[in-house]
Each structure stands twice: as structure tokens, then as C-alpha cells.
N, C-alpha and C positions, 0 to 999 in steps of 0.2 A: 724568322727576322722580323724584327719590328723596324719599321721604315719611318724615319724622320728626316725627310728631304724636301727641298724644293729649290728650283733653278736659282730663283733671285731670294734667297734666304737672307735679310739684312744683317748687318753686322751686330745689332743687338741680340739676335737669337742665337748668333755664334757665342757671343760672351755668355748667354745663358746657359748653352749646352756646356760651355768649359766650366761654369758653375756647378752645374749637374755633375760633371765628372769628378768634382772635389767633394761632393757630398754623400750623405749616406744613402741617398737615392739611387745615384749612380752604382754604388757597390750592391746594394741590395738586389736591383735590377738584373745586373751582371751575373750574379752568383746564381739566380733564378734561370736566367736564360741560359747561361754557359752549362749548367747542369743537364739541359735538355738539349746539348749542341746545337744552340742558336746563338745570335749575336745581335746586338743593337748597332746600328749604322746611321751615322748622320753625315750626309755628303751633299755635294753639289750638284751630282750628277742628275742627267734628266729622270724624272719619275717614272718614265716609261721604261727606261733601261734597268732601274733598279727594281722594277716589278718582275723582271725576268727571274730574279731569285726568289727562294721561298720566303713568304711574308705572312705573317700571321696579324699585323696591325700596320696603319699608317697614320703619322702625325703630320698634318698639313693638308692642303697648301693654305698659303694666306691669302690667295686672291681667288674670288669667287668662281671666274672664269675657268680656272685650272681645274677648280673642284668639281664643276659641272662634266668636265672630260675625264677626269679620273675616277668620277662616282660610277660611271658606267663600268670601267674595269674592275672596280671594287665590288660591284654587284655580281659581275660575273666570277671572280676569284673567291666571294665570300670572304673579303678582307676588310673589316671594320676600318673606315676612314674618319678620323677624328681631326677637325680643323678648328683651329683656335683664331682664323682670320676671316674665314669665308662668311659674310653676314647677310648674304644674298637670300631674301625672304622665299624665294622659289625653290631653294634648296630643301625640297620637304621629304620626308620617311617614304611617301607614297612611291615616289619616282626613284628615290636613292634610299633603298632600305637598310644599306650597310654604312650610311653617310651620319655622322654624329658631329653637331657644332657645339663645341665646348666654350664658345663666347656667347655674346647675346646676338640674337636676330634681330635685323633691322626692322622687322615687323613691330617691334616694341618701340624703336627708336622713332618710327615715324608717328605712332600713336602719341608719343611724348611730345614731339613738334606740333602735332594738331591740337592737343590739350592747351598747348602754350598759346597757339594762334587763337583759338578760341577763347581763352582767358584774358587774352588782350583786346578782344573784340573785333580782330581783323575779318573781312569776310574774303579777301583776295590774296594771294601770293604768286610770285614767280619764282618756278623751280630752276636752277642753275646746276646742272648735273654733268657728269662724266658720262659719254655715249658708250657705255659697257653695259654686260648683264647686271652687273651690280647695281650701277647707276640708274638704270632704266626701271628696272624691278622694284628698287626702294622708292622712287617716285612715284610708280603706279600704286604702290600702297598707300603713300601720302595721299594721293587724289582721293582714293576710295574712303580714307577715314575722312578728309576733310568735307566730302560730300556730305556724310552722317550729319556733320556739325553744322550744316547750311554754309559751309565756305567752300571754297574751288581754287584751283591752280588756274590762274588766268593765261599763263603762257609757260611753255616747255622750253628751256633754253639748254641745249645740248652741247657739251665740249667735247670734241673728239679728243681721244688719248693722245698725249703729246702734242697739242695744240700750242702754238706759239703767241707771244703777246698781242701780235696784230688781228689774229683771229678772236682773241677773247675780248680786244678792245671793240670790233665790230659788233660782238654779240652785245655786250654792254651798253653801247650806244644805242642800240635797237630797242632792248629792254627798257632803257630809261626814257624812251617816247612813250611807254605805256602808263597806264593810270596807277597800278599798284607799286607801291615802295615798300613792300616787305619781300625781301629775297631769301631763299632757301638755298644754301650751297651745299651740295652733296657730291663732293668730287675726291680725287685722289690727292694725298699730300703733296706730290711731285708737282701738281699744277696749280694746287688751291690758294697758296699765297700769291700767285700770280694775278689770279682773280681780284684779290683784294688791293694788289698794287696799282692794277689797271684803274679799279674803282675809285682808289685815291686820287690818280690823277685827273679822272673825269669829274671829280667833285662830289661823287656818290656816296662819300663817307660822311657827309655833313647832316645838319639837323633835317628831321623828316624823313630819313631812310632807316630802315630796319634790317639788319642782315643776322641770319639764324644759321650757324653751321653745325653740321653733324659731328660725329666723333672723329672725324679725321683730323679736324683743327687740335682738339686738345692733345691727341695722340702725336701730333708733330711737335707741339710746344712742350710735351712732357719730355720729349727727346733731346731738346735743347737743354744744355749745361753748359752755360747759363743761358736764360732766355734771350733771344735775339733783341735788342732795343729798337731796331729799326723794324722789326716784324710786329712789335708791340704798337709801334706808331701806327702801323697800317691798321690795327685790329682795335682801335678804341672805340667801344660801346658795341662790340660784336656780342652776341648771344651764342653761346656753344654747349652741346650735350655730351658728358664724358660717362663711360661706364662708370657706375658706383660701386666700390669695394669698401665693405665698412671696415673700420678699424678694429682688427682682432690680434689677439696674441701671435697667431700663425703669421699673418702679414707683417707685424712688427719684427718678428724673429727672422723673416726672410727677408726683409730691407736691411737689417743689421747686418746678416751675414753677406749680402750683396755688397754693400758699402765696404765692409771689412775686405773682401776679396779683389774688389775692382777699384775702390776709391772713386765710384761715380755713382752719383745719385739719378742721372738721367734714363729712367727706364718708364715705358707707358704700361697702360692697362693690358696690352695684348702679350707683353712679355710675362705678365702673371697669369694670363690664361694658358701660355705655351707651358709654363711651369707646372700649373695642375693639370694638363693633358698628359705629360709624361707620368705624373704621379697616378693618375686616373688607370692608364695602362698598366702601370706596376702593380697596384692594388688588384685591379682585374685579373693579371695574370697569377698573382698570388693566389687568390680565390679559386682561378679555374684550376691550377695544378693541386690544390688542396682537396678539391674535389675528386681527384684521381682521374682527371681528363689526360688524353694525350694529344700532341700535335702530330697530325698526319696531313698529307697532301696527296692529291690524285690530278692526274692530266684530264684534261676537258678536249673531248674528241672534236668539240666545234672549232678549237683553234688550231690553225695550221701554219706551218712555216711560210712565209712570205718571201718570195726571192727579191734579192737586192734591197732589201729593207734591213736598216739599222735593228728593228724592232723583231726579235726572236719570238713571235706568238707561239710557238710549240713549247718554248721555254717556260711559258707561265703556268703555275702550278695552282690548283683549288685548294684553299684550306676548308679541309673537310668538317672541322669543328668551328667553322666561322660564325655560323648561326648560334650557337650556344655560347660562345665567347662574346658576341655582340648583346646577348641577353644579360651576361653578367655584366658587362659595361653598364648597361640601362639600369640595372638595379643597383648600383653602387649608390652609397650615401655617406659623405664624409664630408668634413670641412676643409677646404684649402685657403690658399692667399687671396683668392677673390670670394670667397664666402661659402655658403653651402653648395656643393656639387650633387645636384640630384636633377633628374629629367622628368618632365611631364609627359603625358600620353602623345604630344606632339613631337617629342624628344627635343624639346626647348629646355634651356636651364629655367629652373624654378625661381621665382621673385625677381624677375627682372626689374632693375633700376638704373637711373641714371641721374647724374649730377647736372643741373642747371648753372652754368657759368657765365659771369660778366666779365668780359676782357676790358679792364680798365686799369689806368696808371703803368705799373710795371709787371702785372701779370693778371692771372685770372682771379676772380672773386666769386665764392660761391654763393647765389641767392635763393637756392632751394634744391628740391630733390623731386624726382618724378619716380612713381612705381605703379604697376598695374594693380596694386592694391587699393592705394588711395589717391592717385594722381599727383598734382601739383601739391606740394607741402614744403613747410620750413622744419619740419620735424625728420629726422633720419627714418627711413623706412623700416629697418629692423624693430624698431620701437612701437611702429603701428602694425607689425604683423599678428600681434596678439589681440588685436581690436577687429569687430567686423568690418569688411570691406566698405569703403566709402570714397565713392568718385563723383559725387554731386556737385554741382556748380558751386554751392555755397561753401564747399569744403576746400576749394583750391586758394592756396595762398604761396606768395613768393615774397621775398624782401624785394626793396627798391632796386631799380635798374638805371643805370647812367648810359643813356643812348647815345648813338652818334651825335657829334655837336655838343656834348656835355648837357644834354637836356634829360630832366628827370621826369617830365611828364610823358606818357606813353604816346608816341606817334600816332598821326590819324591813320595811317598805314596806306593812304593812297593821295593822288592828286589828280586834278583835271589832266588827262594826256595831252602833252606839249607836242604833238604831232601833226598840229596844223588842222585838225578835223574838229569842227565845231559841233555841239551838241545837237543831234537832229530831234526836232520837236514837233511831234505831230499834233495839228491842231482840227477838231472837227469843223468842217464848213458848214454851220448851221443855217436853216432858212427860217426857223422859230424860235422865240424866246432869245432874241440877239444880244439881249444885255447881258448874258451870261458868258457867250463867245460868239464871235463872229469874224468876217473878212473886214479889214480896213484898208484904205488907199494908202494911208501913211505908214511909215516905218513904224514897228517891225512888220507890218502886213496883218496883223491882228488886233482886236480890242476887247474889251469886255471885263466882267467881274472876275472871272477865273485867270486871265491874263494878268490883270493887276495884283492878284494874289502870289501867283508865281513869280512875277518879277520883284514883288516886295521881299519874297523869301530867298531869292537868288541875290538881292543886295545884301543880305545878313551873312552870307556865307563868306568866312576869312579868305577865300582864293576866287580868282575870277572864272567865269565860266563861259567861255565863247559859245554862242548858241545861233540857232536859225531856224525860224519857225516856218513849218510846211503845212499847207491846208490839206486836209483829208475829206474827199467827198466831191461831188460835181457841182454843188451848190443849188441844186433844184429840189433835194429833198434832203432831210437829215441823214447822214451815213450811219451805217451799223456800227454800233460801239463795240460790239464782240468782235467785229471784223476789225476793228480799229486796235484792240488789244491783240489780235493774233498778230497784226504787222509789226507791233514791239517785240514780241516773241520771236518772230522771224528775223529780228535784226534788220528790218528796214528803217524802223526809227528807234532811237534811245529812249525817248519818254513820249508818253501822251498826256496833254495838258488841255483840260476842259471839263466840262460836267460829266465826270466820268463817275459812274455809280461804283464802291465797292461791294461786290458780291462775292460769294464763296467760289464759284467756277473761275474768276477771274484772278484769285489770290494764288491759285494753284500754279499759275504760270508767269505772273510779274508781281513785282513789290510795289505796294502802295503807300504814299506817304500818309502821315497823319491826316483824318479827314478835317477839311478848312469849312465845312459847312454841313450841317445835319440834314438827313434827307429820309424819306420813306414814303410807301405807297399809300394813297388815301383815295376814297372813291368820292366823286363830284357828281350830282345829279340835280335836276330841277327840283325847285321846291314852291310851295304855296302856302298862303296865310291860312292858318289853322281856323277852323270856325269854332265860335263859342258854344258851350255844352251846358244844358240846363243842370247837368250833374257835375259841374266845375267845383262846387264847394266841397265834394269828395276826394278831389285829386291832390290835396297837399299831404295826406297820409295812404300809406299801403293798407292793404286789406289786413295784413296781421298786425299793423299798428292800430287800426280802428278795433279790432277784435280784442286785443290786450287792454287798450284804454278802457273800452265798455267793461270788461270784466273787472278791471280793478276799481272803477267806480262803484260796482255792485259790492265787491269784497270789502272796499273800506267802509261802505255805509253798513255792512253787516257788522263789521269790527267795532264801529263806533256804537252800533245798538246794544251790543254784547257789553260792551265796557260802561255805557251810561244806563243800562236798563236797571239796575238796583238802586241807583242813586237819583235819576232825573225822571220826573213824572211826564215830562214831555214823550219819554221812550217807553210809556207803560200803556196799558189799556187793553182792549179787546184783540185778539190776533188779527183782525182785518186792519184795523187801525195801526197796528205796530208794522204789518207787511208795507201800508203805505207809506209809513213815516221812513223806513229803509230806503224805499226807492226814491222818495221826494228828496231826503237828505242827500242821499248818493249824487243824484245829477244836478242838484241846486248849489253843489260845491263848485260845478263848472263855472258859474257866474258869481260865486261868493255871495250868494242871496239865499242861503240856507238861514231859517228863522229860528232852529232850534238850538238852545244854548248847551254847550257840554259844561257838566259839572265836575267828573271825575279827573283826576290827574293823568291817568292814562289815556283816557278819551281825548283830551286837550293835545297831549304829545302826539298821538296817531292823526289827528286833524291837522296840526301845525305843519308836519311832513307832507300829508296829502296835499294841503293847499299850496306848499311850495312846488310840488310835481305839478300841480294843476296850473299854476303860472306860468312855468316853463312851457307846458304843452300849449296853452292858450297862445302865449306870445309866439311859438314857432308856426303854429297853425295859420295864425293871422298873417306873419310875414310871408308865408309860403303862398297864402291864397290871393294875397296883395299882388305878387310876382306874375302869378297866374293869369289873373284878370286884368293885369295893367301892361304887362311886357307883351310884344308883339311875338306871337308864336308862329313858327315856320314846321311845315311838314312836308315829309316826301314818302312815297309810297315804296323807295329803295331804302331800307333802314343800315345798311352796311355791306360790307362784302360778304357774309353770310347769305343775306337775301339774294345778293346778285348771283352768286354761284348757284343756288337753287331753281334761280328763275331761267327761262330759256331765250331771253331778251339779248340783243347785240350789245357788246361793250366796246367802247372807243379807247385806245391807247395811242399814245405819242409814237410816230414811225422812228425806229433805229435804237429805241430804249430796251432795256432788259425786262420791261413789265410784260410783255408778250410771252416771253419764255417762262417768266415766272408764273403767270396763271396757267399755262399749258402744262407745264411739268409739276408744278407745286399744287395749284389747285383744281387740276384735272379739269379745266374748262375746254370745251371743244374749240378747235382752232376756227371753225367756221362763224362762231360768235364774235370773234375778234376783228375790230375794224380799225386798221391803221389809219391815223391822221396825220395830215401834213403838217398843218400850222393853227395859230389860234382861231383864225376865221373858220377853218373847219370843225374845230372844236364847238365853237358857239353855235354854229349851223346845225351841228349834228344833235346839240342837246336840245335845241329849239325845237326842231322837226320831230324828235322822239322816234321811239322804234317803230310805230305804225306809219310813218311818213319817210320812211327811209333812213331815218336817224338812229341814234342809241338811246339806251335807256340811262346809261351813265358811263363816266369816264374814269379810268384808273390810271394815274399817273404820280409822279413824285412831288412831295410837298413844295419843293422852291417853285417848280413851274405852275403848280395850282394857285400860289399866292399870287403870281402875276395875273393868270388867268382870271381869278375872281375880282381882282382890282379892276382890270379893263373891260369886265363885263358889267360895271357897276352893281356889282354883288345881286346879279338877278340869279346865281347858281349859290350852292353851299357844299361843304363835303359833309357827309353822312357817316356815320359810325365812327370808329376810331381807327387811327394809323395803324396798319396791321403789319408793317416792317419797319424796322429801326436800322439805317444805314448811313451812309455819308458820302460826299464826294472827296475824291483825292487824286494826285497826279500818279500815272502808271509809269513804273521804271522797269528796266529790264531786270530780271531774276538776279538776286545778290548783287545789286548795284549799291556802292557804299554811297553814292549821291542821295539815295532814297533816304538814307538815315540823317543825313546833314540836312535835308529838306524838311523832314518831319520836325527835327528840332528847330529850325527856323519857323515854320509855321505855328509851332507851341509858342515861342517867344512872339510871334506877330500877336496870337490871342491874348498873351498875357499883357502886352503893351497896349492894347486896344486898337491895334491898327485894323484888325480884321472887320471889326464893327465899322470903323470908319471908311473902308473900302465898300462895305454893305451898303452904307447910306448913301454912296456917291453913285452906285448903279442902280440900286433896288430901293429906292425912297418912294413908295407907292404914295399917289394921290389920294386914292380913295381906299381907306382902310375900312373892311366889312368884317363881321363875325365870320370866322372860318366855319364854324361848325353849328348845324342847327340845334337847337334845343330840343331835347327829348324830354316830354312830361313824366316819362317812368324814372328817368334818371332824377328829375327835380323833385320826386316825391320823398317825403320824410318815411325813413323805414325804422323798423324796431332797434335795430343795432345802434342808432343814434340816442336811444333813450332807455335802453334796458338796465343803465346804471341807475337812473332814476327809480325806476320799478323795483329795483333790487333793494335800495335803501328803505322805500315805503314799506316792502314786503318783511323784512328784516325788524323793522320798528314794529309792524302789526304783531308779528310772531312773538317779539319779545313781551310786548304789552299784554296780549292774550295769556302767555305762561305765567306772568306775575298775577294777572287777575284770577286765574284757576287754583293757582297755589294759594291765595289768599282764601278763595271760597272752600277749598278742602281743609284748610287749616281750621277754619272756623266751623265747618262740620265735623271735624275731629274734637272739638272742643265741646260740642254738644251731645255727643255719644257716651261718654264717661257716666253722666247722671242717670241715664235713662237705664244704662247697664245696672247701676247700684240697686235703682228701683226693681229692677227685675230680679235680682239676685236676692232682694229682701222679700219680695214677693214669694220666692221660691221657699226661702226660709220659714216663713209663716204658713205656708200650705204645701207642704213636702207632698202629701198624699195625693192632693188633687192634679198635679201636673207631674207626675213621676217621669221621667226620661227627656223632658224639654230643656234644653241648654240656653245660653246667652242668645240674644236676638241678633242676627247680623246685619250690618248697614246695608239698606237697599239702594239702588240707583235710584228709585222713585223718590226716596226721601231726599237724595243730593239734589236732585233736580228742583224739590220744593224750596231747599235751601238757597238754592241760585235764584230761584223766582222771587223770592221775598225780598223785600226792601233792605237796606244797608241799615236804616233806623231801627227796623224790627229785629234784624238779627243781633245788633248791638244790645237792644232791649231785652231780648231772650237771655243773651250771655250773661247780662247783669242780674237778672232774676236767677239763673241757675247757681251764678256765684254767691247771690244772698242766701239761697236755700243751702248750699252747700256749707256756708258758715254758719247757719243757725243749727243745722244738724251736727255739726262737730261740737257746737257749744253744748247742745242738748246731750250728746254722748258724754261729753266730759263731766256734767253735773250728774248724771246716773252713775257714773265710775264713783264719784265722790260719795254719794248715797249709799252704795254698796259698801265702801270702806268704813262708814260710820256704824252700820248695823251690829256688826261683831262687837264693837265696843259698849253699845248699849246693852248687848245680851250679857256681855261680861259683869258690867256692874250690877245688873239685876241679880245674878247670882251669887255675887259678893254679899 
């Protein structure tokens, strides 16, 4: 027997079953079952009593609580249990191997709500749920999913089943005193509308509130025909999630038949899931019997008759083919009125999807969809299944939503709690650098730069923030800032305000605002005036710069000599004289005092480019040397953090700051070398004494403190090296506090409007400003990287000029070769026997060098002479040819 029963089967399911009895489905299932002496029963008897008969499958129950109980019986009897209403995510296949959910799992609905919360930018929600297994387990899943998205459930408000309006009112009054204004309502339809009715009376359905309802609300509204106008007045602006079933021909055909049979449009998605469940069993039975399977039962020896009980355990029979029948059901793949009926490895319906509804006016308005394939989207999910999955934040989209109070802008989602508890603000009770933060006798009890920034940011918030400042520390020494942050984590304070550095370890436990001042660790050390060196004239350039510059002087001198040698008498003469000329010309260009004139065009081109380079180098050298000799030079034996780490000398740090932990944990400095200093006087005293007299070699502290220290010390000390960390100061709020986001926005606004700078000048207007960092002679040296472009241009110009020069020389040499070759060939003709076997004379490198060494005028004269000789030879050859033609004519005349 296929059992389709539940004690509280609603009227709509009764109508559905009446419809099934009038359809081909009922006829087909009946014919299949009756042929094997079984029957379909739909009854309102208790499921335990119905289980006493022989059962091969059970459809139901509607509630998750009953499904938990019947699931154990189904396990023992090997009877597949198909539920179209039990959405509890803890109904797993591991615990209930014969349980199959034919509707959507609440696990996916909670993911949809979490995505919606994250999409809207909310960090906290309040969960209002019915206190049963389905409600508790669903909200538990929601909390886990929100935690992955850096959000959380700030409070869980449980409603006992069947609670009256008084209980609901007391509950809503208590949650209304909390900060969050985002409420997720996961209850039953019988008490759900009472929640909104009470919320309406308490004024909680107005502007600033957010109400998110799970699928119970669309289910209740879909069952109302027509929709109750009073109910819609309560639900204006509510966002709800409904099971999505795409519009298919199967669905349209079913809805048409339903309307013709009942003349009633009021049915919800669970009715369609119930319809598909019956079809699923019918199709599975068809496959089961076509595979020649038989239905057999056996008695379980572990089940005994219980005396005095209405449940006859001995009458319960085990379905022997239950495991095989369950596998057939899980392997079914067809299309029903709710879409594709197919199950994944976890026995959940494939492609879970929901509609996102906004209840406005007279009914719900769809603003988008959700699916585990694409997240939130305005495109129906079935159109996206053919594309790759994409649930990225940038891919999430919804249409505009009208929120409670007819507001189109998304609510902030939280307000400062109206429960009479002010914001508990912890302020470090400092004994040094009190301009940043310190105790004050006047209200509010604290003062300083950080306090003014915090108050200015609070003034920009669009809501009041009652607050009280609480000093942290004994006032005798600076408190530990790590301990202060831990107190915020432990909920002793709501926020810590002061000169709190934003470091990685702290961001793991608290939320910092946008930094309101830049900070970073620097090294401060004693300095002394550098002594003048007799070799100071070499300091403007680095060694590489000197070497390249000298090489280019010689290179350019050689290039000019090559280009001018054939044209200019000043670049000719004995080798010794020419070598001296090259060196003299090269280095005399440094002062523009070269006496040799350039004649060739290529030589002048190279010289112009080189003189431009020399002008730039001379100007830069002069400026750098002037700075070195005239500006006061300070030096320190501590060059920066690297030299400080490698030494074994003591290092001073400010008491209570993160500098000590940073140097020990990150720089691996021995803790014994670190000396905590209480205030500025100890700073100055330790630096003046030095490591040999019980002081320190240097101090490592944050830049804002060092600015004050150097000013108050009349610039006797300087920072050495570079700032080796980059951080900032911020206000530390409890984790996921929405106030941190609003305060960050306010701090950015203060920065854009210039208010932060005004506050800075008010508290930190230094009387004696001094150079923060000592000058490093190596850093001020001019290196090759500043001039390599000039050298590159000069080198390319020389190469191009040299290429043109040698091309011209080779061309002239080629013009001289043909005539010599003709002479040799003439000689061979006239004396063939004297030099038999000797060919044309090949050009030699020695002759080419001779051509290069000759003056340009001589080469031109030689070419002119060769041209004249060639012309005469041509004319002589032409005369000889004419004479030879005239001789035959003379002989012919004499014969006649």
C-alpha cells in the first residue's frame, strides 16, 4: 500500500487528491497497484496506525517534526518516505536513508536570505522564528552562512508554537530596543501574520525597518483567494522568498485543469510539490514493476507487541524490496509541474531557486530571483543554467525595492540601541604625548587630538549616539594597547578611542575605522655634524658615474679624431702628436676650451651633441658640490633599522605600544636589548647618555610621537633611515559593529572638508620645526641612472657618424679599384707567357688603410686623375677602331 496520510492534512491537499482521483494519474496508479493486490489510501488516521498495514511508500508528512519521528519507522520498515512539506535542513540522508524531500531544502533558502543580506550591505540581523525543530535548525543554518559573509545574527527571538499576541508583543518590544533593524521571520503561517500585526501596532513597520519573510508568507498569501486587503496593509514593504517554479506547458496545463475542476485559483507551491510527489511514486512503481520486481514483506523479530498500546508493533511489516525501490525513485528524471524532478548526491532537488518578492500595493511584486547557480539575478534561473556558474558579488542584481514607510533607498539596517545604555568608550590614560589623548577635569573627562577627531565624526552621523568616556590605565604609565583592544573584544567596552595603531593582529578581533592620521615606525638616533673631507669634490658623482663619464670623454675624442683626420691638419702628424691631440681635445671639452677647430660636417655634429652633454654634467656637478660644501651635513653611526638590528646595543621603545612586539616577533631582536621608556624626559635622557652610560643607542617609535619629540628637543636628534612600516591610527570597534562603517564614512568626510587638518593644527602646531631625517651623502650623489639617456643619445650619434664616414671611405676605395684592375688585365694580355696562372689582384686591407689615412683632397685628386685617364683611354680606343674600319676601304680602292 502507498500511504499518503497526515493527521493535519489541510483542505487544499484534500482538494488536490480529489483532483488526482479525477485524472489519468489516479487511474494509472490504481491499475498498477490493484493488479498486485495493493491499494492507495489517503486518510486522516494517525500515521502510526496506518503503518500497521503493509506499506511500500509513504507521501508526507507536511511538518518536519513528524517527519523526524516517522523517519525512524521508515528506516526500520525500509519504506521510502517522500515529504513535500518537511523543509528542515537536518533531515539528512545519513540519518534517514529512506527519507526523500520532494520540495526545496531550507538550507538553500537560508543561503538566499544570506546573499540578500550581504547584497544590501547589512552586518547584523535579528531572527524571529518558531521554537520547533524546523525553525531552530533553519535559523542555525542562516547563522552559519551569515558568518561566512562577515555578518551575524545579533539576537535569536524564539516564539513558542501557539503563542498568543501578548507573548509576541513582549518579544517584539525587547528586540526593538536592540541595534539591528533587519528582522528575518521564519515562523508558521498560523502565527506569522500575528507577528506583523503586533509589529504594526508597535510602529515597527515604518521607515528604517527591514522585514524579510521566508516561504511561509507567500504560501499563506497564495492560499488566499482573493488576497485579504487587511493582511496586505500589514505587509507593505516586506521582502519574502517563494519557491520558484518556471512557467512550463506542464504547469500551465495543470493550472487550467485545476481551475476547471475547482473554479479556484488559490493554491500554493506545496500543492504542486504534493502533486509531483504522487506522480514520482507512480512513475517509480511503473519502472519497478517493468523490471519484474515483486512486492514482498517480512516480519521484523525486533518488533514485539506492546500491551495496552494502540500501536501494534508486531503488525508492522518490512518491505523487502524497499532499498531497490528507493534507488529507482532517486534515479527518476522527468519534468513535473514544479520543474525538473531530479535529485543530487545529497538527495536534494537539483537547481534550487526562489523568487524574491516585494509586498507592495495589493499584492506581491517580483524583484528578482535566487539560485545556487547564479545568486541574485533579474534573469529567470532556467536561462542561466546553460552558462557557467557565477555567484560573484559583481554579478548580483535585483530590481528596486519599496521598503517599509514607502522608502526607496535601502535602509541602513541598524540604529543606536534605544535601551538607555550609552556607548562605552575606552580611552587610554596616557602619561606622555598628552596632546594626542589625556585625562581632563572638565566634561567629558578626556581631551586631545584623537578625542576631537572622534567627536567631529560623531557630529556627522545622522543619528544621536549617547556615549560615556571611560579611562583605561592607572595614570602612572602608559597602558598596554593590546590589552585595551582585548577588553573591547571581551565586551567590556564598545569602542576604544585614542592613538591606537592599526596592526594585523588587532584587525583579526576588532573592526577599525578609516585611519585618521598616518603613522609608521622610524628610528631616532643622536647625530653630529659631519667633518669636511679633502675628497669632497668627488662626492657629487658615484663611482659608476665617474667611470662612464671619463670613458665617454676618451670615446668622443677618438670619434672626432677619426672624423677629422682626413680633413683637418690639426688632427694629422706623427702618431705621438695625434695621441696627445686626442687626449687634449677630449678633456678640454669639459671646460669648452678646445683650440682645435672641426672642419667636417660629421665631426661638428658629434661635437655639438657632446658639448650639450658636457653642459648638463657640469651644471649638475656644480650644483651638487655646492650643496655638499655649503649645507650643514649631519651624520650618525646608526644608519637605519638594518644597522640597528645587526648591532647588539640597547634600543628604546615607548611603553605600551606595539613597537616592542614588532621588533621581537618580526625583526627577531632579543627582548633583553629593548628598553621601555615612560615619557619624553626618559627618551631624551636615554639618547643623551648613550649605550655606554646606561642609555640607548636609538629609539624606535611611531612617526607622530617622533614629530613631537624632535620639536621639544630643539632638533638635537634626527630620524635615520627610512620609515620601515606604514600604518595609521584608527578607532577600534567590536567585531561587525555597523557604527565602524558609519564612522569611517564620517572620517573620510572630515578629511575631504579639511576638518582633520584644522584639528591637527589646533593640537599639533609645532613651534620648532626641524628637518626630520638626516641627509645621507650617498643618497645625494648623482648616479648613472640620472644621465644614461644623455649618454645613449651621444653614443647613437657617434655610431651613425662613424657609419656614414666608413661608408664614404669604402665607396671611394671601390672607385679606385676598377682602373687598377684594367691595367692588370692589359698587362696580362700583353705578356701572357711571363705570368701564366696569376689572376686579378684582390683588394688588400693595407691599401684600404692607406686610403683612410690619405687626405680628402688627395683622394679627390686621385679620383679626378683616374677619371681623366679613363676618358682618354676611351677616346683612344674609339680612334683605333675608326682607323681599322678605314684600312679595308683603302685596300679595295688599290685593287680596283
